[in-house]
CHARMM internal coordinates of N, CA and C (Angstrom, degrees):
IC EDIT
DIST 1 N 1 CA 1.4642
DIST 1 CA 1 C 1.4517
ANGL 1 N 1 CA 1 C 104.12
DIST 1 C 2 N 1.3360
ANGL 1 CA 1 C 2 N 116.20
DIHE 1 N 1 CA 1 C 2 N 148.97
DIST 2 N 2 CA 1.4341
ANGL 1 C 2 N 2 CA 121.60
DIHE 1 CA 1 C 2 N 2 CA 168.64
DIST 2 CA 2 C 1.4889
ANGL 2 N 2 CA 2 C 114.10
DIHE 1 C 2 N 2 CA 2 C -117.46
DIST 2 C 3 N 1.2688
ANGL 2 CA 2 C 3 N 112.02
DIHE 2 N 2 CA 2 C 3 N 137.11
DIST 3 N 3 CA 1.4928
ANGL 2 C 3 N 3 CA 121.72
DIHE 2 CA 2 C 3 N 3 CA -173.85
DIST 3 CA 3 C 1.6237
ANGL 3 N 3 CA 3 C 110.41
DIHE 2 C 3 N 3 CA 3 C -121.06
DIST 3 C 4 N 1.2655
ANGL 3 CA 3 C 4 N 117.85
DIHE 3 N 3 CA 3 C 4 N 133.77
DIST 4 N 4 CA 1.3512
ANGL 3 C 4 N 4 CA 121.40
DIHE 3 CA 3 C 4 N 4 CA -179.31
DIST 4 CA 4 C 1.5531
ANGL 4 N 4 CA 4 C 104.27
DIHE 3 C 4 N 4 CA 4 C -76.72
DIST 4 C 5 N 1.3504
ANGL 4 CA 4 C 5 N 115.10
DIHE 4 N 4 CA 4 C 5 N 134.08
DIST 5 N 5 CA 1.5051
ANGL 4 C 5 N 5 CA 122.90
DIHE 4 CA 4 C 5 N 5 CA 173.17
DIST 5 CA 5 C 1.4734
ANGL 5 N 5 CA 5 C 110.86
DIHE 4 C 5 N 5 CA 5 C -117.64
DIST 5 C 6 N 1.3279
ANGL 5 CA 5 C 6 N 115.83
DIHE 5 N 5 CA 5 C 6 N 129.38
DIST 6 N 6 CA 1.3900
ANGL 5 C 6 N 6 CA 122.66
DIHE 5 CA 5 C 6 N 6 CA 175.22
DIST 6 CA 6 C 1.5074
ANGL 6 N 6 CA 6 C 112.51
DIHE 5 C 6 N 6 CA 6 C -96.75
DIST 6 C 7 N 1.3492
ANGL 6 CA 6 C 7 N 119.84
DIHE 6 N 6 CA 6 C 7 N 125.57
DIST 7 N 7 CA 1.4747
ANGL 6 C 7 N 7 CA 122.24
DIHE 6 CA 6 C 7 N 7 CA -178.31
DIST 7 CA 7 C 1.4736
ANGL 7 N 7 CA 7 C 113.02
DIHE 6 C 7 N 7 CA 7 C -113.49
DIST 7 C 8 N 1.2993
ANGL 7 CA 7 C 8 N 119.09
DIHE 7 N 7 CA 7 C 8 N 123.18
DIST 8 N 8 CA 1.3978
ANGL 7 C 8 N 8 CA 119.19
DIHE 7 CA 7 C 8 N 8 CA -179.69
DIST 8 CA 8 C 1.6164
ANGL 8 N 8 CA 8 C 105.72
DIHE 7 C 8 N 8 CA 8 C -133.63
DIST 8 C 9 N 1.3416
ANGL 8 CA 8 C 9 N 113.86
DIHE 8 N 8 CA 8 C 9 N 138.50
DIST 9 N 9 CA 1.4589
ANGL 8 C 9 N 9 CA 115.98
DIHE 8 CA 8 C 9 N 9 CA 172.70
DIST 9 CA 9 C 1.4440
ANGL 9 N 9 CA 9 C 111.86
DIHE 8 C 9 N 9 CA 9 C -85.80
DIST 9 C 10 N 1.4276
ANGL 9 CA 9 C 10 N 116.06
DIHE 9 N 9 CA 9 C 10 N 132.85
DIST 10 N 10 CA 1.4057
ANGL 9 C 10 N 10 CA 116.84
DIHE 9 CA 9 C 10 N 10 CA -179.52
DIST 10 CA 10 C 1.5017
ANGL 10 N 10 CA 10 C 111.85
DIHE 9 C 10 N 10 CA 10 C -91.87
DIST 10 C 11 N 1.3529
ANGL 10 CA 10 C 11 N 116.01
DIHE 10 N 10 CA 10 C 11 N -179.47
DIST 11 N 11 CA 1.4503
ANGL 10 C 11 N 11 CA 121.65
DIHE 10 CA 10 C 11 N 11 CA -172.33
DIST 11 CA 11 C 1.6256
ANGL 11 N 11 CA 11 C 114.48
DIHE 10 C 11 N 11 CA 11 C -61.12
DIST 11 C 12 N 1.2480
ANGL 11 CA 11 C 12 N 109.27
DIHE 11 N 11 CA 11 C 12 N -21.06
DIST 12 N 12 CA 1.5845
ANGL 11 C 12 N 12 CA 117.65
DIHE 11 CA 11 C 12 N 12 CA 179.73
DIST 12 CA 12 C 1.5567
ANGL 12 N 12 CA 12 C 107.08
DIHE 11 C 12 N 12 CA 12 C -88.35
DIST 12 C 13 N 1.2864
ANGL 12 CA 12 C 13 N 119.90
DIHE 12 N 12 CA 12 C 13 N -8.78
DIST 13 N 13 CA 1.5715
ANGL 12 C 13 N 13 CA 117.70
DIHE 12 CA 12 C 13 N 13 CA 179.92
DIST 13 CA 13 C 1.4992
ANGL 13 N 13 CA 13 C 107.75
DIHE 12 C 13 N 13 CA 13 C 96.71
DIST 13 C 14 N 1.3334
ANGL 13 CA 13 C 14 N 120.46
DIHE 13 N 13 CA 13 C 14 N 2.31
DIST 14 N 14 CA 1.4936
ANGL 13 C 14 N 14 CA 121.30
DIHE 13 CA 13 C 14 N 14 CA -176.67
DIST 14 CA 14 C 1.5766
ANGL 14 N 14 CA 14 C 106.51
DIHE 13 C 14 N 14 CA 14 C -82.90
DIST 14 C 15 N 1.3370
ANGL 14 CA 14 C 15 N 116.66
DIHE 14 N 14 CA 14 C 15 N 147.64
DIST 15 N 15 CA 1.5024
ANGL 14 C 15 N 15 CA 119.47
DIHE 14 CA 14 C 15 N 15 CA 177.31
DIST 15 CA 15 C 1.5171
ANGL 15 N 15 CA 15 C 104.05
DIHE 14 C 15 N 15 CA 15 C -94.50
DIST 15 C 16 N 1.3475
ANGL 15 CA 15 C 16 N 119.80
DIHE 15 N 15 CA 15 C 16 N 127.15
DIST 16 N 16 CA 1.3906
ANGL 15 C 16 N 16 CA 123.25
DIHE 15 CA 15 C 16 N 16 CA 178.12
DIST 16 CA 16 C 1.5774
ANGL 16 N 16 CA 16 C 108.61
DIHE 15 C 16 N 16 CA 16 C -112.31
DIST 16 C 17 N 1.2464
ANGL 16 CA 16 C 17 N 112.97
DIHE 16 N 16 CA 16 C 17 N 126.32
DIST 17 N 17 CA 1.5172
ANGL 16 C 17 N 17 CA 119.02
DIHE 16 CA 16 C 17 N 17 CA 174.91
DIST 17 CA 17 C 1.3516
ANGL 17 N 17 CA 17 C 113.78
DIHE 16 C 17 N 17 CA 17 C -112.97
DIST 17 C 18 N 1.4304
ANGL 17 CA 17 C 18 N 108.22
DIHE 17 N 17 CA 17 C 18 N 127.32
DIST 18 N 18 CA 1.5285
ANGL 17 C 18 N 18 CA 120.86
DIHE 17 CA 17 C 18 N 18 CA 178.47
DIST 18 CA 18 C 1.4091
ANGL 18 N 18 CA 18 C 117.24
DIHE 17 C 18 N 18 CA 18 C -116.60
DIST 18 C 19 N 1.2066
ANGL 18 CA 18 C 19 N 126.15
DIHE 18 N 18 CA 18 C 19 N 136.06
DIST 19 N 19 CA 1.5136
ANGL 18 C 19 N 19 CA 127.85
DIHE 18 CA 18 C 19 N 19 CA 179.94
DIST 19 CA 19 C 1.5175
ANGL 19 N 19 CA 19 C 106.48
DIHE 18 C 19 N 19 CA 19 C -109.47
DIST 19 C 20 N 1.2469
ANGL 19 CA 19 C 20 N 113.65
DIHE 19 N 19 CA 19 C 20 N 102.74
DIST 20 N 20 CA 1.5472
ANGL 19 C 20 N 20 CA 122.75
DIHE 19 CA 19 C 20 N 20 CA -177.82
DIST 20 CA 20 C 1.4141
ANGL 20 N 20 CA 20 C 115.71
DIHE 19 C 20 N 20 CA 20 C -55.84
DIST 20 C 21 N 1.3248
ANGL 20 CA 20 C 21 N 120.71
DIHE 20 N 20 CA 20 C 21 N -39.68
DIST 21 N 21 CA 1.4338
ANGL 20 C 21 N 21 CA 120.67
DIHE 20 CA 20 C 21 N 21 CA -177.01
DIST 21 CA 21 C 1.5568
ANGL 21 N 21 CA 21 C 113.74
DIHE 20 C 21 N 21 CA 21 C -80.64
DIST 21 C 22 N 1.3263
ANGL 21 CA 21 C 22 N 113.57
DIHE 21 N 21 CA 21 C 22 N -6.84
DIST 22 N 22 CA 1.5444
ANGL 21 C 22 N 22 CA 120.00
DIHE 21 CA 21 C 22 N 22 CA 178.34
DIST 22 CA 22 C 1.5487
ANGL 22 N 22 CA 22 C 108.66
DIHE 21 C 22 N 22 CA 22 C -114.34
DIST 22 C 23 N 1.1964
ANGL 22 CA 22 C 23 N 127.19
DIHE 22 N 22 CA 22 C 23 N 78.95
DIST 23 N 23 CA 1.4994
ANGL 22 C 23 N 23 CA 130.15
DIHE 22 CA 22 C 23 N 23 CA -175.91
DIST 23 CA 23 C 1.5275
ANGL 23 N 23 CA 23 C 109.98
DIHE 22 C 23 N 23 CA 23 C -40.46
DIST 23 C 24 N 1.2481
ANGL 23 CA 23 C 24 N 117.91
DIHE 23 N 23 CA 23 C 24 N 125.56
DIST 24 N 24 CA 1.5338
ANGL 23 C 24 N 24 CA 125.51
DIHE 23 CA 23 C 24 N 24 CA 178.38
DIST 24 CA 24 C 1.5161
ANGL 24 N 24 CA 24 C 111.73
DIHE 23 C 24 N 24 CA 24 C 77.57
DIST 24 C 25 N 1.1967
ANGL 24 CA 24 C 25 N 119.91
DIHE 24 N 24 CA 24 C 25 N 2.19
DIST 25 N 25 CA 1.4702
ANGL 24 C 25 N 25 CA 118.95
DIHE 24 CA 24 C 25 N 25 CA 172.80
DIST 25 CA 25 C 1.5032
ANGL 25 N 25 CA 25 C 112.82
DIHE 24 C 25 N 25 CA 25 C -78.87
DIST 25 C 26 N 1.2463
ANGL 25 CA 25 C 26 N 121.14
DIHE 25 N 25 CA 25 C 26 N 100.72
DIST 26 N 26 CA 1.4557
ANGL 25 C 26 N 26 CA 129.52
DIHE 25 CA 25 C 26 N 26 CA -168.88
DIST 26 CA 26 C 1.4798
ANGL 26 N 26 CA 26 C 107.34
DIHE 25 C 26 N 26 CA 26 C -134.67
DIST 26 C 27 N 1.3132
ANGL 26 CA 26 C 27 N 120.77
DIHE 26 N 26 CA 26 C 27 N 136.79
DIST 27 N 27 CA 1.4811
ANGL 26 C 27 N 27 CA 122.63
DIHE 26 CA 26 C 27 N 27 CA 172.86
DIST 27 CA 27 C 1.4946
ANGL 27 N 27 CA 27 C 108.73
DIHE 26 C 27 N 27 CA 27 C -142.59
DIST 27 C 28 N 1.3727
ANGL 27 CA 27 C 28 N 119.63
DIHE 27 N 27 CA 27 C 28 N 174.64
DIST 28 N 28 CA 1.4399
ANGL 27 C 28 N 28 CA 117.16
DIHE 27 CA 27 C 28 N 28 CA 177.72
DIST 28 CA 28 C 1.4484
ANGL 28 N 28 CA 28 C 104.96
DIHE 27 C 28 N 28 CA 28 C -151.01
DIST 28 C 29 N 1.3481
ANGL 28 CA 28 C 29 N 108.69
DIHE 28 N 28 CA 28 C 29 N 174.80
DIST 29 N 29 CA 1.6222
ANGL 28 C 29 N 29 CA 113.92
DIHE 28 CA 28 C 29 N 29 CA -178.87
DIST 29 CA 29 C 1.6154
ANGL 29 N 29 CA 29 C 108.15
DIHE 28 C 29 N 29 CA 29 C -162.78
DIST 29 C 30 N 1.2207
ANGL 29 CA 29 C 30 N 121.18
DIHE 29 N 29 CA 29 C 30 N 162.13
DIST 30 N 30 CA 1.4280
ANGL 29 C 30 N 30 CA 124.10
DIHE 29 CA 29 C 30 N 30 CA 170.39
DIST 30 CA 30 C 1.4367
ANGL 30 N 30 CA 30 C 117.46
DIHE 29 C 30 N 30 CA 30 C -69.06
DIST 30 C 31 N 1.4206
ANGL 30 CA 30 C 31 N 117.69
DIHE 30 N 30 CA 30 C 31 N -21.92
DIST 31 N 31 CA 1.4140
ANGL 30 C 31 N 31 CA 129.95
DIHE 30 CA 30 C 31 N 31 CA 179.22
DIST 31 CA 31 C 1.5103
ANGL 31 N 31 CA 31 C 111.30
DIHE 30 C 31 N 31 CA 31 C -129.41
DIST 31 C 32 N 1.3378
ANGL 31 CA 31 C 32 N 116.04
DIHE 31 N 31 CA 31 C 32 N 161.81
DIST 32 N 32 CA 1.5748
ANGL 31 C 32 N 32 CA 117.77
DIHE 31 CA 31 C 32 N 32 CA 170.13
DIST 32 CA 32 C 1.5097
ANGL 32 N 32 CA 32 C 114.93
DIHE 31 C 32 N 32 CA 32 C -55.84
DIST 32 C 33 N 1.3784
ANGL 32 CA 32 C 33 N 106.87
DIHE 32 N 32 CA 32 C 33 N -41.98
DIST 33 N 33 CA 1.4943
ANGL 32 C 33 N 33 CA 114.79
DIHE 32 CA 32 C 33 N 33 CA -179.56
DIST 33 CA 33 C 1.5228
ANGL 33 N 33 CA 33 C 111.84
DIHE 32 C 33 N 33 CA 33 C -62.79
DIST 33 C 34 N 1.3078
ANGL 33 CA 33 C 34 N 114.66
DIHE 33 N 33 CA 33 C 34 N -47.99
DIST 34 N 34 CA 1.5001
ANGL 33 C 34 N 34 CA 122.39
DIHE 33 CA 33 C 34 N 34 CA 178.05
DIST 34 CA 34 C 1.5201
ANGL 34 N 34 CA 34 C 114.97
DIHE 33 C 34 N 34 CA 34 C -60.51
DIST 34 C 35 N 1.3944
ANGL 34 CA 34 C 35 N 113.23
DIHE 34 N 34 CA 34 C 35 N -35.93
DIST 35 N 35 CA 1.5204
ANGL 34 C 35 N 35 CA 118.67
DIHE 34 CA 34 C 35 N 35 CA 176.59
DIST 35 CA 35 C 1.3749
ANGL 35 N 35 CA 35 C 109.25
DIHE 34 C 35 N 35 CA 35 C -65.04
DIST 35 C 36 N 1.4571
ANGL 35 CA 35 C 36 N 118.11
DIHE 35 N 35 CA 35 C 36 N -44.95
DIST 36 N 36 CA 1.5361
ANGL 35 C 36 N 36 CA 121.74
DIHE 35 CA 35 C 36 N 36 CA -178.15
DIST 36 CA 36 C 1.5299
ANGL 36 N 36 CA 36 C 107.35
DIHE 35 C 36 N 36 CA 36 C -59.88
DIST 36 C 37 N 1.3495
ANGL 36 CA 36 C 37 N 115.88
DIHE 36 N 36 CA 36 C 37 N -50.92
DIST 37 N 37 CA 1.4993
ANGL 36 C 37 N 37 CA 114.99
DIHE 36 CA 36 C 37 N 37 CA -177.29
DIST 37 CA 37 C 1.4873
ANGL 37 N 37 CA 37 C 113.69
DIHE 36 C 37 N 37 CA 37 C -61.11
DIST 37 C 38 N 1.2441
ANGL 37 CA 37 C 38 N 120.35
DIHE 37 N 37 CA 37 C 38 N -43.05
DIST 38 N 38 CA 1.4704
ANGL 37 C 38 N 38 CA 125.38
DIHE 37 CA 37 C 38 N 38 CA 166.83
DIST 38 CA 38 C 1.5145
ANGL 38 N 38 CA 38 C 115.17
DIHE 37 C 38 N 38 CA 38 C -54.83
DIST 38 C 39 N 1.3081
ANGL 38 CA 38 C 39 N 117.23
DIHE 38 N 38 CA 38 C 39 N -40.47
DIST 39 N 39 CA 1.4765
ANGL 38 C 39 N 39 CA 118.80
DIHE 38 CA 38 C 39 N 39 CA 176.80
DIST 39 CA 39 C 1.4872
ANGL 39 N 39 CA 39 C 113.85
DIHE 38 C 39 N 39 CA 39 C -65.05
DIST 39 C 40 N 1.3442
ANGL 39 CA 39 C 40 N 114.19
DIHE 39 N 39 CA 39 C 40 N -38.61
DIST 40 N 40 CA 1.5100
ANGL 39 C 40 N 40 CA 120.62
DIHE 39 CA 39 C 40 N 40 CA -178.33
DIST 40 CA 40 C 1.5588
ANGL 40 N 40 CA 40 C 105.41
DIHE 39 C 40 N 40 CA 40 C -59.70
DIST 40 C 41 N 1.3672
ANGL 40 CA 40 C 41 N 115.62
DIHE 40 N 40 CA 40 C 41 N -47.87
DIST 41 N 41 CA 1.4239
ANGL 40 C 41 N 41 CA 117.79
DIHE 40 CA 40 C 41 N 41 CA -179.00
DIST 41 CA 41 C 1.4968
ANGL 41 N 41 CA 41 C 116.76
DIHE 40 C 41 N 41 CA 41 C -64.75
DIST 41 C 42 N 1.4154
ANGL 41 CA 41 C 42 N 112.31
DIHE 41 N 41 CA 41 C 42 N -34.43
DIST 42 N 42 CA 1.4410
ANGL 41 C 42 N 42 CA 120.02
DIHE 41 CA 41 C 42 N 42 CA 176.16
DIST 42 CA 42 C 1.6254
ANGL 42 N 42 CA 42 C 112.72
DIHE 41 C 42 N 42 CA 42 C -66.22
DIST 42 C 43 N 1.3394
ANGL 42 CA 42 C 43 N 115.10
DIHE 42 N 42 CA 42 C 43 N -38.14
DIST 43 N 43 CA 1.3821
ANGL 42 C 43 N 43 CA 120.44
DIHE 42 CA 42 C 43 N 43 CA 175.35
DIST 43 CA 43 C 1.5993
ANGL 43 N 43 CA 43 C 114.90
DIHE 42 C 43 N 43 CA 43 C -62.88
DIST 43 C 44 N 1.4194
ANGL 43 CA 43 C 44 N 109.76
DIHE 43 N 43 CA 43 C 44 N -47.45
DIST 44 N 44 CA 1.3817
ANGL 43 C 44 N 44 CA 118.72
DIHE 43 CA 43 C 44 N 44 CA 178.67
DIST 44 CA 44 C 1.5934
ANGL 44 N 44 CA 44 C 111.94
DIHE 43 C 44 N 44 CA 44 C -57.61
DIST 44 C 45 N 1.3636
ANGL 44 CA 44 C 45 N 112.69
DIHE 44 N 44 CA 44 C 45 N -43.81
DIST 45 N 45 CA 1.4954
ANGL 44 C 45 N 45 CA 116.22
DIHE 44 CA 44 C 45 N 45 CA 177.72
DIST 45 CA 45 C 1.4940
ANGL 45 N 45 CA 45 C 113.58
DIHE 44 C 45 N 45 CA 45 C -67.53
DIST 45 C 46 N 1.3676
ANGL 45 CA 45 C 46 N 117.46
DIHE 45 N 45 CA 45 C 46 N -41.14
DIST 46 N 46 CA 1.3345
ANGL 45 C 46 N 46 CA 119.25
DIHE 45 CA 45 C 46 N 46 CA 179.15
DIST 46 CA 46 C 1.5126
ANGL 46 N 46 CA 46 C 115.15
DIHE 45 C 46 N 46 CA 46 C -62.22
DIST 46 C 47 N 1.3599
ANGL 46 CA 46 C 47 N 114.85
DIHE 46 N 46 CA 46 C 47 N -40.41
DIST 47 N 47 CA 1.5138
ANGL 46 C 47 N 47 CA 117.17
DIHE 46 CA 46 C 47 N 47 CA 175.28
DIST 47 CA 47 C 1.4317
ANGL 47 N 47 CA 47 C 115.79
DIHE 46 C 47 N 47 CA 47 C -65.93
DIST 47 C 48 N 1.3485
ANGL 47 CA 47 C 48 N 113.89
DIHE 47 N 47 CA 47 C 48 N -38.79
DIST 48 N 48 CA 1.4925
ANGL 47 C 48 N 48 CA 119.06
DIHE 47 CA 47 C 48 N 48 CA 175.53
DIST 48 CA 48 C 1.5121
ANGL 48 N 48 CA 48 C 111.98
DIHE 47 C 48 N 48 CA 48 C -62.63
DIST 48 C 49 N 1.3025
ANGL 48 CA 48 C 49 N 116.23
DIHE 48 N 48 CA 48 C 49 N -39.65
DIST 49 N 49 CA 1.5104
ANGL 48 C 49 N 49 CA 117.34
DIHE 48 CA 48 C 49 N 49 CA 173.66
DIST 49 CA 49 C 1.4919
ANGL 49 N 49 CA 49 C 115.24
DIHE 48 C 49 N 49 CA 49 C -63.61
DIST 49 C 50 N 1.3707
ANGL 49 CA 49 C 50 N 114.25
DIHE 49 N 49 CA 49 C 50 N -39.62
DIST 50 N 50 CA 1.5265
ANGL 49 C 50 N 50 CA 115.08
DIHE 49 CA 49 C 50 N 50 CA 172.89
DIST 50 CA 50 C 1.5009
ANGL 50 N 50 CA 50 C 113.10
DIHE 49 C 50 N 50 CA 50 C -61.93
DIST 50 C 51 N 1.3394
ANGL 50 CA 50 C 51 N 120.11
DIHE 50 N 50 CA 50 C 51 N -43.06
DIST 51 N 51 CA 1.4406
ANGL 50 C 51 N 51 CA 121.31
DIHE 50 CA 50 C 51 N 51 CA -177.73
DIST 51 CA 51 C 1.5652
ANGL 51 N 51 CA 51 C 109.55
DIHE 50 C 51 N 51 CA 51 C -73.47
DIST 51 C 52 N 1.2552
ANGL 51 CA 51 C 52 N 120.08
DIHE 51 N 51 CA 51 C 52 N -30.71
DIST 52 N 52 CA 1.4677
ANGL 51 C 52 N 52 CA 116.83
DIHE 51 CA 51 C 52 N 52 CA 170.06
DIST 52 CA 52 C 1.5245
ANGL 52 N 52 CA 52 C 114.84
DIHE 51 C 52 N 52 CA 52 C -62.33
DIST 52 C 53 N 1.3051
ANGL 52 CA 52 C 53 N 114.41
DIHE 52 N 52 CA 52 C 53 N -37.87
DIST 53 N 53 CA 1.4671
ANGL 52 C 53 N 53 CA 116.72
DIHE 52 CA 52 C 53 N 53 CA -177.39
DIST 53 CA 53 C 1.5254
ANGL 53 N 53 CA 53 C 113.13
DIHE 52 C 53 N 53 CA 53 C -92.27
DIST 53 C 54 N 1.2134
ANGL 53 CA 53 C 54 N 113.06
DIHE 53 N 53 CA 53 C 54 N 8.73
DIST 54 N 54 CA 1.5426
ANGL 53 C 54 N 54 CA 116.43
DIHE 53 CA 53 C 54 N 54 CA -178.66
DIST 54 CA 54 C 1.4314
ANGL 54 N 54 CA 54 C 116.71
DIHE 53 C 54 N 54 CA 54 C 65.55
DIST 54 C 55 N 1.3177
ANGL 54 CA 54 C 55 N 117.98
DIHE 54 N 54 CA 54 C 55 N 21.09
DIST 55 N 55 CA 1.5106
ANGL 54 C 55 N 55 CA 122.72
DIHE 54 CA 54 C 55 N 55 CA 177.30
DIST 55 CA 55 C 1.5575
ANGL 55 N 55 CA 55 C 109.15
DIHE 54 C 55 N 55 CA 55 C -82.72
DIST 55 C 56 N 1.2653
ANGL 55 CA 55 C 56 N 116.14
DIHE 55 N 55 CA 55 C 56 N 151.45
DIST 56 N 56 CA 1.5848
ANGL 55 C 56 N 56 CA 118.67
DIHE 55 CA 55 C 56 N 56 CA 174.70
DIST 56 CA 56 C 1.5056
ANGL 56 N 56 CA 56 C 110.47
DIHE 55 C 56 N 56 CA 56 C -72.78
DIST 56 C 57 N 1.3979
ANGL 56 CA 56 C 57 N 110.44
DIHE 56 N 56 CA 56 C 57 N 148.18
DIST 57 N 57 CA 1.4782
ANGL 56 C 57 N 57 CA 118.00
DIHE 56 CA 56 C 57 N 57 CA -178.03
DIST 57 CA 57 C 1.5053
ANGL 57 N 57 CA 57 C 104.84
DIHE 56 C 57 N 57 CA 57 C -92.24
DIST 57 C 58 N 1.3512
ANGL 57 CA 57 C 58 N 119.76
DIHE 57 N 57 CA 57 C 58 N 118.20
DIST 58 N 58 CA 1.3851
ANGL 57 C 58 N 58 CA 122.96
DIHE 57 CA 57 C 58 N 58 CA 170.90
DIST 58 CA 58 C 1.4996
ANGL 58 N 58 CA 58 C 115.19
DIHE 57 C 58 N 58 CA 58 C -50.51
DIST 58 C 59 N 1.3125
ANGL 58 CA 58 C 59 N 118.14
DIHE 58 N 58 CA 58 C 59 N 139.33
DIST 59 N 59 CA 1.5065
ANGL 58 C 59 N 59 CA 121.50
DIHE 58 CA 58 C 59 N 59 CA 178.02
DIST 59 CA 59 C 1.4651
ANGL 59 N 59 CA 59 C 107.11
DIHE 58 C 59 N 59 CA 59 C -70.45
DIST 59 C 60 N 1.4005
ANGL 59 CA 59 C 60 N 119.57
DIHE 59 N 59 CA 59 C 60 N 151.20
DIST 60 N 60 CA 1.4090
ANGL 59 C 60 N 60 CA 121.38
DIHE 59 CA 59 C 60 N 60 CA 169.88
DIST 60 CA 60 C 1.4782
ANGL 60 N 60 CA 60 C 111.72
DIHE 59 C 60 N 60 CA 60 C -60.44
DIST 60 C 61 N 1.2920
ANGL 60 CA 60 C 61 N 118.23
DIHE 60 N 60 CA 60 C 61 N 156.78
DIST 61 N 61 CA 1.4867
ANGL 60 C 61 N 61 CA 124.96
DIHE 60 CA 60 C 61 N 61 CA 173.52
DIST 61 CA 61 C 1.5504
ANGL 61 N 61 CA 61 C 108.92
DIHE 60 C 61 N 61 CA 61 C -84.90
DIST 61 C 62 N 1.2993
ANGL 61 CA 61 C 62 N 114.47
DIHE 61 N 61 CA 61 C 62 N 127.43
DIST 62 N 62 CA 1.4728
ANGL 61 C 62 N 62 CA 118.86
DIHE 61 CA 61 C 62 N 62 CA 177.03
DIST 62 CA 62 C 1.6110
ANGL 62 N 62 CA 62 C 104.53
DIHE 61 C 62 N 62 CA 62 C -101.36
DIST 62 C 63 N 1.3087
ANGL 62 CA 62 C 63 N 112.46
DIHE 62 N 62 CA 62 C 63 N 148.01
DIST 63 N 63 CA 1.4121
ANGL 62 C 63 N 63 CA 115.73
DIHE 62 CA 62 C 63 N 63 CA 176.33
DIST 63 CA 63 C 1.4756
ANGL 63 N 63 CA 63 C 111.32
DIHE 62 C 63 N 63 CA 63 C -141.80
DIST 63 C 64 N 1.3338
ANGL 63 CA 63 C 64 N 115.87
DIHE 63 N 63 CA 63 C 64 N 164.59
DIST 64 N 64 CA 1.5191
ANGL 63 C 64 N 64 CA 123.06
DIHE 63 CA 63 C 64 N 64 CA -177.32
DIST 64 CA 64 C 1.5225
ANGL 64 N 64 CA 64 C 98.76
DIHE 63 C 64 N 64 CA 64 C -121.67
DIST 64 C 65 N 1.3664
ANGL 64 CA 64 C 65 N 112.60
DIHE 64 N 64 CA 64 C 65 N 147.16
DIST 65 N 65 CA 1.4954
ANGL 64 C 65 N 65 CA 120.38
DIHE 64 CA 64 C 65 N 65 CA 170.96
DIST 65 CA 65 C 1.5584
ANGL 65 N 65 CA 65 C 107.30
DIHE 64 C 65 N 65 CA 65 C -111.83
DIST 65 C 66 N 1.2802
ANGL 65 CA 65 C 66 N 116.02
DIHE 65 N 65 CA 65 C 66 N 127.60
DIST 66 N 66 CA 1.4843
ANGL 65 C 66 N 66 CA 121.61
DIHE 65 CA 65 C 66 N 66 CA -177.60
DIST 66 CA 66 C 1.4928
ANGL 66 N 66 CA 66 C 103.68
DIHE 65 C 66 N 66 CA 66 C -108.98
DIST 66 C 67 N 1.2210
ANGL 66 CA 66 C 67 N 119.39
DIHE 66 N 66 CA 66 C 67 N 125.98
DIST 67 N 67 CA 1.5326
ANGL 66 C 67 N 67 CA 130.35
DIHE 66 CA 66 C 67 N 67 CA -177.89
DIST 67 CA 67 C 1.4358
ANGL 67 N 67 CA 67 C 107.35
DIHE 66 C 67 N 67 CA 67 C -106.12
DIST 67 C 68 N 1.3344
ANGL 67 CA 67 C 68 N 114.50
DIHE 67 N 67 CA 67 C 68 N 116.27
DIST 68 N 68 CA 1.4576
ANGL 67 C 68 N 68 CA 116.62
DIHE 67 CA 67 C 68 N 68 CA 174.96
DIST 68 CA 68 C 1.5287
ANGL 68 N 68 CA 68 C 114.35
DIHE 67 C 68 N 68 CA 68 C -107.86
END
COOR INIT
IC SEED 1 N 1 CA 1 C
IC BUILD
């Protein structure tokens, strides 16, 4: 599955990665690359936890890009 990850740099310069379709799935890193690596691990752990507890796995968010 593919999940959209939003990355923003906070006031301390840390990159925060949020996964909108997985509520509470947030990670961070010193660089964008590190934040993405950590986000991948967080997504995997999140899904494993859902499976372990018999919870449904939310579908990934799909989006379209409109160029004007």
